[in-house]
C-alpha positions, 0 to 999 in steps of 0.5 A, spaced: 391 183 199 386 181 204 386 175 208 380 170 208 378 166 213 376 159 211 373 153 215 371 146 214 364 145 211 363 138 213 365 133 218 370 131 220 376 135 216 383 135 219 386 139 224 388 145 219 380 146 217 376 144 223 378 150 227 379 155 221 385 158 218 387 164 214 389 165 207 392 171 204 389 172 197 388 177 191 381 179 190 382 176 183 384 169 186 378 164 186 375 162 192 378 156 195 373 150 195 377 145 199 382 144 204 389 144 201 391 139 206 385 134 206 381 136 201 374 137 205 369 141 203 370 149 206 367 155 206 369 162 207 367 166 213 366 173 213 368 176 220 368 183 222 373 188 221 378 190 225 377 198 227 381 202 231 377 207 236 379 214 236 382 214 242 389 210 242 394 210 248 396 217 248 399 217 255 404 223 255 410 219 258 409 214 251 409 220 247 415 222 249 418 216 249 416 215 241 420 223 240 413 226 239 410 232 242 403 233 245 400 240 246 393 242 249 388 248 247 388 252 253 385 258 250 383 261 243 389 260 239 393 258 246 396 251 246 400 248 252 405 243 252 403 236 255 409 232 253 415 232 249 421 237 247 419 244 244 416 251 247 412 250 253 406 255 250 404 256 243 400 262 241 397 266 235 400 272 238 
């Protein structure tokens, strides 16, 4: 179920709808047309999605704390351990 953001469409509105509020609704639920607290007309606001970039916090120390092992490629079919437990080198040989 997605979260939808709503904001007061008219003045004055209450403290709840004037600054905007978020509602968890099903896709099949109808769009709200008034504030649930003061009945002021409201409108749904389209906001940008939250995206995670390709690079996250992959510091070796944090990976080890989480119990992961990280390897980096050092040659054709050869990987060297940079964090965690496990063999120091993995090779295709």
